[in-house]
N, C-alpha and C positions, 0 to 999 in steps of 0.2 A: 972411643965413638963419643967423637963431642954431641952435646946436648948445645941445641941451638937454642938462642931465649927468645921469648916472644918480642914482638916492638911493640911501641906505647899502642897502635892501638888495636894490637891481642890483647893484651892487655885491660885493658878496656873492656871490650868485647867479651871473657872472658869472667868479669869482677858483676859486670850487668847479669852476664848470665846465671854468675851465683845467688847473689842477690835477688834478680826474681825464681829462682829455682826455692828462695825458702817462704815464696810466701805464693806459693802454691795454693794450699787452704784459704788461704785469707783471702784469695782472690777469685774465688771458688770454682777453682778443678778438684776434680773428682777423681777416683781410681778404682775398677774394679780387678775380678783375674779373672782370666776365659777358662773356659776347659781345656785349651791346649798347653795354661802355664804361662799366656801371656800377659800380661796386664793393659786394659786399655785406660787412657788415660780422656774424661772427657774435657774439655773447656766450657769457661761459660757462653763464649761466645756457640756453639753447638759442634764444633769441631771434633775430632776423635783422632786417636792414632796408636798407634801397640808399642808396645816397650819389651823388649824382649833381656830380661833381665841378665838371661847368664853368657847372652849374645854380647852385651850393655849394649845397644844400638833400635833408636826411636826413629819410628813409622816421620816421625815433624819434616818441615819442612827445611828448619837451620838443621837440624842434622845430617838429614839428607844433600845439604847443601856444603853441611864442613866436613861431610867422612869424603867428599870425594877432594879435599884439599887435603885433609889429614889422613895417618890411622887410626882405623876402629881400633880401640886399647890405650891411644896415645890419649894421656889427661885433658887434652886440650881439645880432643877427638867428643865434644858432649852439649849436654841441651839441657834445658831447664828442669824437664818432663825426669831425662837419667837422675841430672843431681839433687830432685826436692822429692823425689819416689819417696824417700824409705819415710821424709816426715813427713809428705801426704798422710800414705798409710796409719803414721801413729794416730796423728790429728782425727783422720777417720777414726778409730778404732773408739780413743776419745772418747769421742764424740756422739757416740754408739750407745758406750756403756755410761753413759753420764743421760742421754734418755731414754735408755734401760733402765736405772735405777730411780730416774723421775717416773715413769709407768707406774716403781714397784708401791713409790708413797704413793701415790697419785689410787691406785688401786686399796692401800691398805689405808688411808683416812674412806673414802669411801665406805670399807668395810665398819668403820666405825659408825659411821655417824648413821 
């Protein structure tokens, strides 16, 4: 089976999606895991999307639109939320650890005072 090469517009679109995915945390996006195992992504403007990590799907409008053209599982059938999820979760974990260390240090200083 011969692979279809992406045209220039598709390549630009994918590059833009990857760039935006790399900056989810810095742009104010937040993620949390639900009881059902899905991940909720919250955008800074208040929108929320659900990601199914196993199925590699997202409920955002971009993913819904692109999945109508591409097959799910195709590397080009993705959105910034799916691409940036791992980095977003890692950044949130690092931030939470830093806050925990600061709280611990503050308590230690207050105990010495």
